[in-house]
C-alpha positions as CSV (number, residue, x, y, z in Angstrom):
1,X,-4.5,-150.2,86.8
2,X,-4.9,-146.9,84.6
3,X,-1.8,-145.2,83.3
4,X,-3.3,-141.5,85.3
5,X,-3.5,-143.8,88.5
6,X,0.1,-145.0,87.9
7,X,1.6,-141.8,86.6
8,X,-0.2,-140.0,90.4
9,X,1.5,-142.8,92.0
10,X,4.7,-141.7,90.5
11,X,3.8,-138.3,90.9
12,X,3.5,-138.3,94.6
13,X,6.8,-139.6,95.2
14,X,8.4,-136.7,93.6
15,X,5.6,-134.2,93.4
16,X,4.2,-132.7,96.8
17,X,1.1,-134.2,96.8
18,X,1.5,-135.4,93.2
19,X,0.5,-132.3,91.4
20,X,1.7,-128.7,90.9
21,X,-1.2,-126.9,91.7
22,X,-3.9,-127.6,94.6
23,X,-6.8,-126.8,92.5
24,X,-5.8,-129.6,89.8
25,X,-6.4,-132.4,92.5
26,X,-9.5,-134.7,93.1
27,X,-10.2,-137.9,94.7
28,X,-9.3,-140.7,94.3
29,X,-6.5,-138.9,91.6
30,X,-6.8,-136.3,88.4
31,X,-6.7,-138.2,85.1
32,X,-3.1,-136.8,83.6
33,X,-3.5,-135.4,79.9
34,X,-1.8,-136.8,77.1
35,X,-3.2,-134.0,74.1
36,X,-5.6,-131.1,73.6
37,X,-7.2,-129.7,70.5
38,X,-10.1,-127.0,70.0
39,X,-13.1,-128.3,72.7
40,X,-11.9,-131.4,73.3
41,X,-8.8,-133.2,75.7
42,X,-7.7,-136.4,76.1
43,X,-6.3,-138.3,78.8
44,X,-3.3,-141.1,79.2
45,X,-6.0,-143.9,78.9
46,X,-7.4,-142.2,75.6
47,X,-10.7,-141.3,77.4
48,X,-11.7,-137.6,75.8
49,X,-13.3,-134.8,77.5
50,X,-15.2,-131.6,76.3
51,X,-13.0,-129.3,78.4
52,X,-15.0,-126.6,80.5
53,X,-12.3,-126.2,82.7
54,X,-10.2,-124.8,79.6
55,X,-6.4,-123.4,81.9
56,X,-9.4,-121.9,84.1
57,X,-10.6,-118.9,81.8
58,X,-7.3,-118.9,79.5
59,X,-8.5,-120.9,76.6
60,X,-10.8,-118.6,75.4
61,X,-10.1,-119.6,71.6
62,X,-9.3,-123.2,72.5
63,X,-6.7,-125.2,72.4
64,X,-4.3,-125.1,69.7
65,X,-5.7,-122.1,67.9
66,X,-4.0,-121.7,65.1
67,X,-3.0,-117.8,64.5
68,X,-1.4,-118.3,67.8
69,X,0.6,-121.8,67.0
70,X,1.6,-120.1,64.1
71,X,3.0,-116.8,65.4
72,X,4.6,-119.2,67.9
73,X,6.5,-121.6,65.9
74,X,7.5,-118.5,63.9
75,X,9.4,-116.8,67.0
76,X,10.7,-120.0,67.9
77,X,12.8,-120.4,64.5
78,X,14.4,-116.9,65.8
79,X,14.9,-117.7,69.2
80,X,13.3,-118.5,72.8
81,X,14.8,-116.3,75.5
82,X,17.0,-112.8,74.6
83,X,16.9,-110.7,78.2
84,X,16.7,-107.7,75.9
85,X,14.1,-105.7,74.5
86,X,12.2,-106.5,71.4
87,X,9.9,-105.1,68.8
88,X,6.8,-107.3,69.7
89,X,7.2,-106.1,73.5
90,X,6.4,-102.6,72.1
91,X,3.6,-103.9,69.7
92,X,2.2,-106.1,72.7
93,X,1.8,-102.9,74.8
94,X,0.4,-100.8,72.3
95,X,-2.4,-103.8,71.6
96,X,-2.9,-104.1,75.4
97,X,-3.7,-99.7,75.9
98,X,-5.4,-99.9,72.3
99,X,-7.8,-102.5,74.4
100,X,-7.8,-101.0,77.8
101,X,-7.3,-97.5,77.6
102,X,-7.2,-96.8,81.3
103,X,-3.9,-98.9,80.8
104,X,-1.6,-96.2,79.1
105,X,1.5,-97.9,80.2
106,X,2.0,-101.4,80.6
107,X,4.4,-103.7,82.1
108,X,4.8,-107.7,80.8
109,X,5.3,-110.1,83.6
110,X,4.8,-113.9,83.6
111,X,2.0,-114.4,85.6
112,X,-1.2,-113.5,87.5
113,X,0.1,-113.8,90.8
114,X,3.2,-111.6,89.7
115,X,0.9,-108.9,88.3
116,X,-0.7,-108.3,91.2
117,X,2.0,-108.3,93.6
118,X,3.4,-105.8,91.5
119,X,0.0,-104.0,91.3
120,X,0.1,-104.0,95.0
121,X,3.5,-103.4,95.6
122,X,2.9,-99.9,92.9
123,X,0.2,-98.3,94.8
124,X,2.3,-98.3,97.8
125,X,4.8,-96.8,96.0
126,X,2.6,-94.3,94.3
127,X,0.3,-93.4,98.0
128,X,3.2,-93.8,100.2
129,X,0.9,-96.1,102.2
130,X,0.5,-99.7,103.6
131,X,-2.6,-101.3,103.7
132,X,-4.7,-102.7,100.8
133,X,-8.4,-104.0,100.9
134,X,-9.8,-107.1,99.4
135,X,-12.8,-108.5,99.4
136,X,-13.7,-111.7,101.0
137,X,-13.6,-115.2,98.5
138,X,-11.7,-112.9,95.7
139,X,-8.4,-114.4,94.5
140,X,-5.6,-112.3,93.8
141,X,-2.7,-114.7,93.3
142,X,-0.5,-117.0,96.1
143,X,1.8,-113.9,97.1
144,X,0.7,-113.4,101.1
145,X,-0.5,-109.5,100.9
146,X,-3.9,-111.4,99.2
147,X,-4.0,-115.3,100.3
148,X,-6.1,-113.6,103.3
149,X,-9.9,-114.9,102.7
150,X,-9.0,-115.5,99.6
151,X,-11.1,-118.0,97.0
152,X,-10.0,-120.2,94.3
153,X,-7.9,-123.7,96.1
154,X,-7.7,-121.9,99.7
155,X,-11.3,-121.6,100.0
156,X,-11.4,-125.3,98.6
157,X,-9.1,-126.7,101.1
158,X,-10.7,-124.5,104.1
159,X,-7.4,-121.7,104.5
160,X,-7.8,-118.5,105.0
161,X,-4.4,-117.6,106.1
162,X,-1.3,-119.9,104.4
163,X,1.0,-121.0,107.3
164,X,4.0,-119.8,106.3
165,X,2.6,-116.1,105.4
166,X,3.9,-113.4,107.9
167,X,1.6,-112.1,110.2
168,X,2.8,-108.4,109.2
169,X,1.6,-109.1,106.0
170,X,-1.8,-110.3,106.6
171,X,-2.5,-107.5,109.4
172,X,-1.9,-104.6,106.6
173,X,-4.2,-106.3,105.0
174,X,-8.2,-105.8,105.7
175,X,-10.8,-107.8,104.1
176,X,-14.7,-106.3,103.6
177,X,-17.7,-108.0,101.9
178,X,-18.1,-108.3,98.4
179,X,-21.6,-106.7,96.6
180,X,-21.3,-104.2,99.8
181,X,-20.5,-101.0,99.1
182,X,-21.5,-99.6,102.7
183,X,-18.6,-101.8,104.3
184,X,-16.1,-100.4,101.9
185,X,-17.1,-96.8,102.9
186,X,-16.9,-97.6,106.4
187,X,-13.8,-99.0,106.9
188,X,-12.1,-96.4,104.5
189,X,-13.3,-93.9,106.6
190,X,-11.9,-95.6,110.2
191,X,-8.1,-96.6,108.0
192,X,-6.3,-93.6,106.9
193,X,-3.0,-95.5,105.6
194,X,-5.1,-97.5,102.8
195,X,-3.3,-97.7,99.6
196,X,-5.7,-99.4,97.3
197,X,-8.8,-101.7,97.0
198,X,-8.1,-104.8,94.7
199,X,-11.5,-106.4,93.1
200,X,-12.0,-109.2,91.1
201,X,-14.5,-107.2,88.9
202,X,-16.5,-110.4,88.6
203,X,-15.6,-113.2,91.0
204,X,-14.6,-116.0,89.5
205,X,-12.2,-117.9,92.4
206,X,-15.3,-118.5,94.8
207,X,-17.7,-120.3,92.1
208,X,-19.0,-117.6,90.0
209,X,-20.3,-114.3,91.8
210,X,-21.1,-111.2,89.8
211,X,-21.5,-108.2,90.9
212,X,-25.0,-106.0,92.2
213,X,-26.2,-103.5,90.3
214,X,-24.3,-100.1,90.6
215,X,-21.6,-102.2,93.1
216,X,-18.0,-101.1,91.0
217,X,-19.8,-97.5,90.3
218,X,-20.0,-97.4,93.8
219,X,-16.9,-98.9,94.7
220,X,-15.4,-96.4,92.4
221,X,-16.8,-93.6,93.6
222,X,-16.0,-94.5,97.0
223,X,-12.3,-95.4,96.3
224,X,-12.0,-91.7,94.4
225,X,-13.5,-89.7,97.4
226,X,-11.2,-91.5,99.9
227,X,-7.9,-90.7,97.6
228,X,-7.2,-94.5,97.3
229,X,-6.3,-96.4,94.2
230,X,-8.6,-98.9,92.4
231,X,-7.0,-102.1,91.3
232,X,-9.1,-104.5,89.2
233,X,-8.1,-108.0,88.6
234,X,-8.7,-108.8,85.3
235,X,-6.6,-111.8,85.4
236,X,-9.3,-113.9,84.5
237,X,-12.1,-111.0,82.8
238,X,-9.6,-109.6,81.0
239,X,-10.2,-110.2,77.3
240,X,-12.7,-113.2,78.2
241,X,-15.6,-110.6,79.2
242,X,-15.2,-108.6,76.1
243,X,-11.4,-107.2,74.4
244,X,-12.0,-104.4,76.6
245,X,-12.7,-106.5,79.8
246,X,-15.0,-106.4,82.6
247,X,-13.7,-102.4,82.8
248,X,-15.2,-102.1,79.0
249,X,-18.3,-104.5,79.9
250,X,-19.6,-102.4,83.3
251,X,-18.0,-98.9,81.8
252,X,-15.8,-98.4,85.0
253,X,-12.1,-97.0,84.7
254,X,-9.6,-98.6,87.8
255,X,-6.1,-96.5,88.0
256,X,-4.4,-99.8,87.9
257,X,-5.5,-103.1,86.1
258,X,-3.9,-106.8,86.2
259,X,-4.6,-109.2,82.9
260,X,-3.2,-112.8,82.5
261,X,-5.2,-116.0,81.1
262,X,-6.8,-115.0,77.9
263,X,-4.5,-112.4,77.7
264,X,-2.1,-115.1,75.9
265,X,-4.6,-118.3,75.5
266,X,-2.5,-121.0,77.6
267,X,1.2,-119.1,76.5
268,X,2.6,-117.8,80.0
269,X,2.4,-113.9,80.1
270,X,0.3,-111.4,82.4
271,X,0.6,-107.6,82.5
272,X,0.1,-104.8,84.7
273,X,-1.1,-101.2,83.5
274,X,-2.1,-98.5,84.4
275,X,-1.8,-94.1,84.5
276,X,1.2,-92.9,83.1
277,X,2.1,-91.3,86.5
278,X,1.4,-94.3,88.6
279,X,3.2,-97.0,85.9
280,X,6.2,-94.5,85.4
281,X,6.9,-95.0,89.9
282,X,8.6,-99.0,88.2
283,X,12.2,-99.0,87.9
284,X,14.3,-97.9,86.8
285,X,13.0,-94.5,86.3
286,X,10.9,-94.7,89.6
287,X,12.0,-96.2,92.9
288,X,9.2,-99.2,93.3
289,X,11.2,-102.3,92.1
290,X,10.3,-104.9,89.6
291,X,12.1,-107.5,87.4
292,X,12.2,-110.6,86.2
293,X,14.6,-112.5,83.8
294,X,11.7,-114.2,81.5
295,X,9.5,-110.5,81.7
296,X,8.7,-110.2,77.6
297,X,9.6,-113.6,76.8
298,X,9.3,-113.3,72.8
299,X,7.7,-117.0,72.8
300,X,4.8,-115.7,75.1
301,X,4.9,-112.5,73.8
302,X,4.2,-113.8,70.4
303,X,1.3,-115.6,71.5
304,X,-0.3,-113.6,73.1
305,X,0.0,-110.7,70.2
306,X,-1.9,-113.3,68.2
307,X,-4.7,-114.4,70.7
308,X,-5.3,-110.3,70.8
309,X,-5.5,-110.0,67.2
310,X,-7.6,-112.5,66.7
311,X,-9.8,-111.9,69.2
312,X,-10.0,-108.6,67.8
313,X,-10.9,-109.5,64.6
314,X,-13.8,-111.8,65.6
315,X,-15.2,-110.1,68.5
316,X,-18.3,-109.2,66.6
317,X,-18.4,-112.7,66.4
318,X,-16.6,-114.0,69.3
319,X,-18.6,-112.8,72.2
320,X,-21.9,-112.8,70.8
321,X,-21.6,-116.5,69.9
322,X,-19.7,-117.2,73.3
323,X,-22.7,-115.4,75.4
324,X,-25.9,-117.3,73.2
325,X,-23.9,-121.0,73.8
326,X,-24.0,-120.2,77.8
327,X,-27.0,-118.6,78.1
328,X,-28.0,-121.7,76.6
329,X,-26.8,-124.6,78.4
330,X,-27.7,-122.9,81.3
331,X,-31.3,-122.4,80.7
332,X,-31.3,-126.0,80.2
333,X,-29.3,-126.7,82.9
334,X,-31.8,-124.7,85.3
335,X,-34.6,-125.9,83.4
336,X,-33.5,-130.1,84.2
337,X,-32.6,-129.0,87.7
338,X,-36.2,-127.0,88.4
339,X,-38.1,-130.2,86.5
340,X,-35.9,-132.5,89.3
341,X,-36.8,-130.2,92.5
342,X,-33.2,-129.6,93.3
343,X,-32.3,-126.3,94.9
344,X,-29.8,-124.9,93.1
345,X,-29.2,-121.5,91.9
346,X,-26.7,-120.5,88.8
347,X,-24.9,-117.5,88.4
348,X,-23.4,-116.7,84.6
349,X,-22.6,-113.7,82.5
350,X,-20.8,-113.6,79.8
351,X,-19.1,-117.0,78.7
352,X,-19.1,-118.1,82.5
353,X,-21.5,-119.9,84.8
354,X,-21.6,-122.1,87.9
355,X,-24.2,-124.2,89.7
356,X,-24.4,-123.8,93.3
357,X,-26.4,-126.3,95.6
358,X,-27.9,-124.1,97.9
359,X,-31.9,-122.4,97.5
360,X,-30.5,-119.0,98.6
361,X,-29.1,-116.5,96.3
362,X,-24.9,-116.3,96.0
363,X,-24.0,-113.3,96.2
364,X,-20.7,-113.0,98.0
365,X,-18.0,-115.4,100.1
366,X,-20.7,-116.2,102.9
367,X,-23.7,-117.6,100.6
368,X,-21.0,-119.4,98.0
369,X,-19.7,-121.3,101.1
370,X,-23.1,-122.3,102.1
371,X,-23.8,-124.3,99.2
372,X,-23.6,-128.2,99.6
373,X,-20.4,-128.7,98.1
374,X,-20.7,-132.6,98.7
375,X,-23.6,-132.4,96.0
376,X,-21.2,-130.5,93.6
377,X,-18.2,-132.9,93.9
378,X,-20.9,-135.5,92.9
379,X,-21.9,-133.6,90.1
380,X,-18.3,-133.4,89.3
381,X,-17.4,-136.7,89.2
382,X,-20.6,-138.2,87.1
383,X,-19.6,-134.8,84.7
384,X,-16.4,-136.7,84.2
385,X,-17.6,-140.9,83.4
386,X,-20.3,-138.8,80.8
387,X,-17.2,-137.0,78.7
388,X,-17.5,-133.5,80.4
389,X,-14.8,-131.9,82.5
390,X,-15.2,-129.0,84.6
391,X,-12.5,-127.8,87.6
392,X,-13.5,-130.0,90.1
393,X,-14.4,-127.3,92.8
394,X,-17.3,-125.5,93.6
395,X,-15.4,-122.5,94.0
396,X,-14.1,-122.4,90.2
397,X,-16.1,-121.6,87.3
398,X,-17.2,-123.3,84.0
399,X,-15.8,-121.3,81.1
400,X,-16.9,-122.1,77.7
401,X,-14.5,-121.2,74.3
402,X,-14.8,-120.1,71.0
403,X,-14.2,-124.0,69.7
404,X,-16.9,-125.4,71.5
405,X,-19.8,-126.3,69.3
406,X,-23.4,-126.4,68.9
407,X,-23.2,-130.6,69.2
408,X,-20.8,-129.8,71.8
409,X,-23.3,-128.2,73.7
410,X,-26.0,-130.3,73.2
411,X,-23.6,-133.4,74.6
412,X,-23.3,-131.2,78.0
413,X,-26.5,-130.7,78.0
414,X,-27.1,-134.4,78.3
415,X,-24.5,-134.9,80.3
416,X,-25.2,-132.4,83.1
417,X,-29.1,-134.2,82.9
418,X,-27.3,-137.5,83.9
419,X,-25.2,-136.4,86.2
420,X,-28.4,-134.2,88.3
421,X,-30.1,-137.4,88.3
422,X,-27.2,-138.9,90.2
423,X,-27.0,-136.0,92.4
424,X,-30.8,-136.1,93.0
425,X,-30.1,-139.7,94.5
């Protein structure tokens, strides 16, 4: 019996289902991690994998980036939690505003879920309206108002609304089809009590689904026409697609933005920000309540400052290199799949991609769900056997990091070729 299997059996006795987040589970049991460095991750049995899960997109700079560790160690010597304001919180918010001009003011929080929950509450408080619109398959965390036809782990296990959620919460969440601006406009013409539209500008929790041409521009226009706030959930895309996230990449200005993941490059930190008049609604100055003991935690803030500064310093090399590596990997996998006559679609952008085993374009929730997940699961297991770790679900995304080398890419192509041969059988 492997160490990971023994640990999983122990974990099941004290942790529900043996794991602390549903997306980490796969049959027969997940490997347990011992350490990670750069582009690599090792399990408790000594197996080494090239890591393309990358903290579900958080580790843009790779594991154990030296600038981040150095800043964190320096902060640890000064203290771990003060529950009082610090200079570095101000510095981080200034850095965020500099990179995301739409975020005129920013409140630092802990997780993406906390950020989106606050963003929605802000939108309701500012507009004095109750309902929100989300898109089918978009994942905005695990709180009641957005766990309706959500992506990520909820999609993988077939939950559209979690048991335990309040029906009255889901009744105030309207769901429309991604990449369908006409449906969005139609719903807003009918519903007059909508506070905000929340969207992942690029869906990274339903596999990877890209916005069709002009979709985001039309969404911005429609939201403004109906006097509805537009919330960009950039927990995944923020800093990953550019130093200004997807909004800079596509030249769209949302009213509210949420950040997470790459903001801290592996440390627990997130942010919600937007226009001054909206953000000023937050307590204590305003009447929209939000609070957290660990908000602005100095260790996480130190990590985020180092992360953002490093991305800004490297940006002329960072993003072109990631895009080239991603395009090279996608091109090779596409050619291999085509040569093997395997029906497939590969969606990719910037440093993210995903393969779907289907002969139809994947442009929304229903087309993603139509892909052959049995084949994907086989691909995942075979990649793992060949030293490649991607997220264990069709409805997640493959993420590259700055730490991935040319040699990593070559080995990954070879592993995909071996895995796809098994998928074809």
